[in-house]
N, C-alpha and C positions, 0 to 999 in steps of 0.2 A: 515480362522479362524478369527474371531475376538478376542482379546485381551485385556482385561482389565486393565486400567493401576496400578491399584492393585495387578497383577498380575504379572507387569515388575519387575523382581529382579534388585538391584541397578549396579552389574555388567554389565549387558545389555544396561544400560542407558549411563554407562561407553562407552562400545562398540559403541553404536548410536553416542557416541558425538565423539569418535575419528574419524568415518567412517566421521562423518557429519564435523569433522573439517578438512578435505582434502578438502572440497568442497571450491569454491570462494566463493559462496553465501548460505549456509544452508537454509532448507527450516524450518519455524518457529518449527515447531513440532521436529525437531535435533538441533536446536539451544538451543532450551530453555526445553530439554526434561528432566532436574530435575527441574526445574519450575513447570512443569505440573503435576510430579509424583506427588513431594512436597504437591501440593493445589489437588490433588487429596485422599491421605491418610491424609490430617487435614478435605478434603469437608465431610460435614455430612447431607449437605441439600439436597431435594429431586432433583431427576436427571427427565428429561425426557426422553421419549425411546431413546436408542441406545445413549444419550451425555456422553461424556466420564468426564464432572465436570457437577455442576449443573451452574444454570446462576448464583449465586451470584459468584461462582470460577471463572466462565468464567471472568466476569466484573473485581475479581479482577484480574486475569492475566493480561487485557488490560490494568488497572489504575495504577495497581501496589498498595504493601501495604507488610504489616509481616504477618506470622502467631504465630499462636498461638507457635509454636515449636522452634520461633526465624525465621526462612528461610526468607528473603527480596524477597520479588515478586517486578521487575524491570519494572517500566512502559511503554508498548510498545506505547501507545498514551497519547497524553499530552492535553487535551479538557476536557471539560464540562462532568460531571459525567452523567449526565441526558442521554447525546446522547448515550454515550456505553449501557446503561441501555435502551434506547429503542431498540437502536437493537438488544442486547442481549433476549429479549424477544419478539421480532418478528421473532429468528427463532424458538423460543418455542411454537409459535402458526402455524397456515397453511397459512400462508401470507407469501410471498418470502419477501427477502430485500433488497432495492436498493438504494445504498451509493450513493449522488450525491455530488458534489463541484467542486470549480475550481482546476487546475491543482495544484498537490503538498499538497494539503489537507489531505494526507495520507489515500485514499480510498482505494488501494491497499495493502495497508501494512495493515492498518482493518482489511480489508475480508482476508486476509490470516491467521491471527492472532486470529479472530475469527473460520475459517474454523479449523483450528488446535487445539485450545481450546475445539470446541465441539466433532468433530469427529476422532481428531489424525489425520485428514489428508489432506493437502491444496490443493495437488496435481490433483484434483479433477477440472480440469480449462479447460477453453475455453477465448482463447485470440479473442480478437473480430477487424475485419479487414473490410476493404471494399469489400474482397476477400473471409470472413469467409462464406461456403458453407451451408445448411440444414445440410448435414452429419453431422458437427462437434458437434452441439445439437441435433439431435435424433440416429441415428446409420448409419453405411457405411458396404461395403461390402469386402469381402477379394474374390478377383473377380477368382484367380486362384480356390476357390474352389470351388464358384458359375459357373464358366465354366462345372468345373469338375461333382458336384454334385446336381447344382439347388439350389434354395433357401432353404436354413435350418438355422438352430440357431447357426451348426459352421461355415457356411460361413458369418455369421452376426459379424460386428464390434463393438461394444457400444461404442458408447461417453463416456467423463465424464458426462454426465448430465443422462444416460442411466445408468452406474453403481452407482452413489451415488440413483438412485429412488431403485433400487436392492439390494444395502444392508445399506440406511436407511443412507447415509452420507449427507454430505452438500459438493453441487459443486458451481463450483464460473463463473462467465463472467464476466470478463473485458471491459471497453469500452463498453458496451452496446449500446450507440446508433452510434457506428463507423460499424456495423451489418448491412445490408442491412433492410429494412421495413420486405420484404416477409418474408427473415430468423429469424429475431426478430417475427413474431408473430407463430412461431414452439413451442416459449415455451406458448402460450396462453394456450393451453389443458393439457398440463404440468403441468403448475400453479394451472388451475381451478378445473381440472377432476383427479388432480395427477394419470395420466394414459398416457403412450408414446405407440400410437396404431403402431402395424408391419402388414399395409397390405398385405404386399409379403407373409405372415407365416400364414393369418389367425388368429393373434396371438396378444397380447399387453400385456406390460410391466407396474404392479400397483406398486406404489411408497408403500417401506413399512415406517410403523413408523422410525422418526427422519427425512427423508428425507428434506432438506431444500434448498432452493438458496440463493446465494449472487450478486449480479450486482452491478456494476460501470458503473457512467457514469458522463463524464467531462461537468459540466452546459455552458461551451464556445461551446460544441459542440452542439448546439441547431440549427436546422435546419439541420443536416446532415441528421440525420436519426431519426428522431424525431418520440417518443413511440408514439404507437395507444392507443386511449383511452381506449380500452379492456386490452392491455399488460398493459398500466400503472397502473388499477385498480387490478390488481395480487398484487402488489408490495406496500409495506409502506415504504413511503421513505423518510429518515433519510439526512438531509445533515451537508456536515461534514466542519464546516468553518474555513478560515486562523485565524492563533492565534490569542489569542485576544492583548495580550502584547507582548510588545521587550523583555523583560524576560523571557513568555513564549516560543515564539519562539527559542531566546538565548538555551533556558533549549534543546529543541527539535533536536536543531543542533548538540547540544555538545554530546548529549547520542547518537545519529545516527552516527557522525563522529567518535567516540569514539569505537563504534561496527563495522565500516566499518575497522576504524584504526589498531585494533587488528589482524583483518583477511589478511589485506595488510605487517602487523608491520611497521608499520608507528608510528612516532613521538608521543608521549603521550599530545592529547589536552590542559591541563592545563595551558601550557605555552604559548598556543598561543589565550586563550581564549579574549583578546584585540580585536583581528582580526576578530572572530567569530563574537563580538557583532559588530564590524565595519561593516564586510558583513550583517550582518543581520540589521541597522541603515539604511544603503544604500540601501537594497532592499524595506525594507516598505517605507522609504522615498518616492521611485521612484512609489513603488507600489500606495501609498497612494495621493500622488499630493501635499503632504504638507511635511515640515521641524518635527521631534521631537518635536518642542517646537508652532509649529502650524504657527512661524511667515511669513514664507517666503512660497510660493504658487511655485511647480516646477512641469513642464511639467510629462507626464506619459509614459513611451518608449513602443513598439507594444506588449515585451514580459511577462509574468507571471510574472516572479521573486518571483516564489512560493519559501517557505520553499528546498521542495525537490532540485530546483535548488543552495539555497543557499549551503545547505550540498554536493552537488557536488561540486561548488568552495572552498569551505574547505576543502574539503577531496584533491583534485588537489593539493591547497598549503600546504598542508602536503607530500602530494610524492613530491614537487618541493624540499621543505624543508630536507624533508630526502636525496635525491641523487644530489640535487644540492647545498643544502644551509649547513645550522651549527645544524641540524634540529629543530630550532623553526621557528616555523609559524611570518613569518613580511608583512608589507603592499606588498613589490615587489613580495611576493608569490599568493598573493591573487587577485590583478591589474590584470593579464589578462582571472583571470576567470573569474571578475566582470566583464570587457569591453565585453565578448563574451556572458556573460549573456544578460545584456543589450543590447548591441547594434544586433540587429537584421535583422534592416531594415538600411543596409548601409548608405543608405542619409539621413530620417529623424531621426531613433534614436541616428547617433552620434552625430547629432546637441542640441538634448536633452543633450547627456549625458555631453560635450563639457560645456555647459550653469550651467548645474548641478555642474561641477568640478568647474567651475570659480564662482559661486555665493556664495554655497552653503562649498564645501567640501575645499576649498583656505581659506575661514575666520575662520573654525573653529578651536578651538583650540589644541591641542594635534596630529591634522592630517596633518601637515608638512608631514610626510615622505609618509601619503600614499599617499596625493596631487602627489608628485612627483612620485611617483610608476606608480599613473595611467598617467602621464601628459605622462611619458615615453611610455608606451606599448600604449598611444592613439595616437600616433604622424602616 
């Protein structure tokens, strides 16, 4: 049975939140259940079939805002509004959505929150790997039932995509270009004809209104398993960029670390904002190949140095500060994490890191403690 958001009682939301609070990483629809209910209550705009919210409300959920009743919707994505609007409206059409970008541009994060806001369920997920079989996208079989009674609907095990088609929900495929090309092409009929044939039973599953699919792909995986032209035509591609400015990236890292910190009982972020800004500065300079003032060229290491990696470095630093320090994020707490993120190739990257330390960090005002901490862990 499908339950609309309007029918969800406040105490059920609290119970859902209580259950989700026990999870190390709650699904988006649980972690932000109160916001989704508040949006549904205030949302009087037209909704596509089986959508929990209107496209306007879905965009507000992702980008944040304040509702007429004063409810604050926290931003889930910090970036150009138009990108989110295009992604949301794509899902309201018959075209699937492909979120493309370099590692750490929040593709998975945006995909999850889109599915949570549109369908109320972000768990209809296929994780793409080199070993993903065709059954993960189409369907599999319960072999005990199959051997005992032969092919039947009872013996069939639906994939997340098949379930989404049957229920008018949003399915997700992560790392699409990691999936072998012949398995990728299983999606062509699903996306073009909105039908999944079951030849063993002489039947088919037709997608009901509300069904759509979000795929993510890393544009650095080009050449791994490139999408066929036939499959790419079935998607509307939205490229998620890296944060446009240092302030935007600091904001993203701070917000996400605060969320993670609350679930892990780590110290508050505000006391460590200087170190967050320092981590972001280092990552951006090495990633861009030049210092923030544009005066010094630096070499870029082999790693991506993404925003997601900056979040990981800061979160690990907060854990060090909490368990082995005084609870305040300091240079020594982030130095080892930065070293691990930068030096992926022990030979080439270590030389690049040492050169950056000596030519940039060492000479920068107010960075002496950071320089010493990095030198200490780099020996």
